[in-house]
N, C-alpha and C positions, 0 to 999 in steps of 0.2 A: 502493499499499499504505500509505504512512503517512497519508492522510487517512481512510483505512479502520479504521486501528489509534485515532486522535483519535476519530472517529465513535465505537467501540468503547466508549471510555475515557469518553468524554462519556456514553455511555448508562449505563455503570454506575455513575458517578457520580451521574446522574439517579435511578437506582432506588435506590441506597445513600441518598440524601437522603431521599427519598419514605419508607423503610423505618425510619429512625430517627427521623423527624418524630413530634414527642408531639402528642397533641388534648388540648387543653382546653376543658372546657364552661364557657360563660359564663353567670353568674347576674347580671342587674342589677336593682338595687331603686331605687325611685322613691318618695319622698316626696309625698303629695298635700296640696296645700289647695286653698281655693276659687278662688283667684288663679294658682296654678302651674300653666305647662302643662307636659303631659308627653310624650304621644306622638301620631302620627296613627293608630296601629294600634288602639287602645284607647281607649272612653268610660267615664267612671262617671258617674253620677247617685246623687245623695244626697239622701233625704229623710228629714226628721226631724219627729216630732210627740210631746207630750205624753200618756202613756196611763195613768189610774189611779196617778199620781204618780210614774211611770218615765218613760225618754227611750227613745222608740222609733226605732231606725234602719232603713232600707230601702235597700239600695246595690245600683244593677241596673248589670250591666256588659256591654259589648258590643263585639265584636270590629268595627272597620271595613275592608270591602273583603276579608274572609276571615272564615272559620269558626274561632270560638274554640277554642281545645285543649281536648282533652276531659279532659285530666288538670289540674284545678284543685285548689288549696286555698285554704280562707279558716280564719282564728283571730280570736277576739277575746282580747285581753291584757287582763285587768282590773288594773288598779292604784289601790291605796288611799294615796296620798300618795306614799311613794318606795318602797312594799313592793307587787308583784306578786303578787296575791291567786289569779288563776287564769288559765289559758292553755288556751281550750277551742275545738274546730273550729265552725264555723256552717254549718248544711247548706244546700245550695244548692237552688235551684228554678229547672229549665231549663224554657224557654218561646220558642219560634220563633228560636231563635238567640242570645238574650239570658239570662242567668245572674243571679238574683235573690236577696239573702241578707236575712234581717231578725233583730234582735234586740231586747231591751228589758234596759234598764241604769237602777241607781239614779243620779240627777242627782250625788251627791257623789263618784262615780266617774269622771265627766266628763274631768277637768282633764287626767291622765296616761295614762288607759286609750287603746289603738288597736286599729285593725281591720287585718289583713294580707290580701292576696291574692295568689296566687301562678299564674301561668300556666306550666305546666313545658312541656318538651319532651316528645315523646312517640313512640312507634312501634307501628303497627298489630302484632297478633299474629297470627302465621301457622303453619300447620303444616309438615310436613317436604315437601310438596309446593307450597308455597307458596299454599294456599289460607287465607283470612282466617277468624280464629276467631270464632265469635259467642258471645254469653251466651245466657242461656235463652228471651232474648225476641228471638232473632235480630239484636242489636244487634253493632256490631264490638266487639271488646276490643281496648284499647290497654294498652300500659306505658310507665310513666312512663320518661325517659332524663333525664340530667344536661343542664342548662341551662335558661332561661325567664328570666321577669320577674314581679319582687316588687313590689307597689305597697302602700304602707300610709300611715294619717292617723291624726292625732289625733283621737277624737271631738270634742273641745271645739272643734275649728274649723267644725265643720259644725252643730252642737249649738242653732243660733238657733232659737226656738219660731216664726219666722215662717217657717222652711224648708220651702218645698213643692218643692223639687227643685232643688239647685244640681248643675249640670253641671260637672264640670272641664273647663276649657278645653283644648283641644288645640295642637298646635304648627302646625298647618295652616294657612299663610296667612302665617308668617313669614318 
């Protein structure tokens, strides 16, 4: 009888511990440079060129050995000296598992301006019967959930006029 009571007490303690646990979403940010290793999960390739007196950036993002999250954000933060003058979303172009962003900015804004990319946690949208909800093009709908990874870099770090494609190194092989 004593063993039975001990097991019951242990079971109650475990259930109580699980019930009162708090869950925290984790958001991790990484600063990218042309020389800094970041992760084995995602790769970035940054290309720049001069176009009509402006600096054009093209940023390609690919997930390695998995699909990239369907919930992404990208922002361009424009800073003139020490003052942020704009923070605008950047449109994404999806192509065969890769996401590409491009924009042009005035060279005088390169010093402190930055590009920010976020790959967010997500959940598939389902109805009451557990069936997947789709959009008007029959693509699955997703909702962002807390957590994910953010990556950012100063534009000046990739603004070399000879940059035909700097691939940010991964930690693989380290």
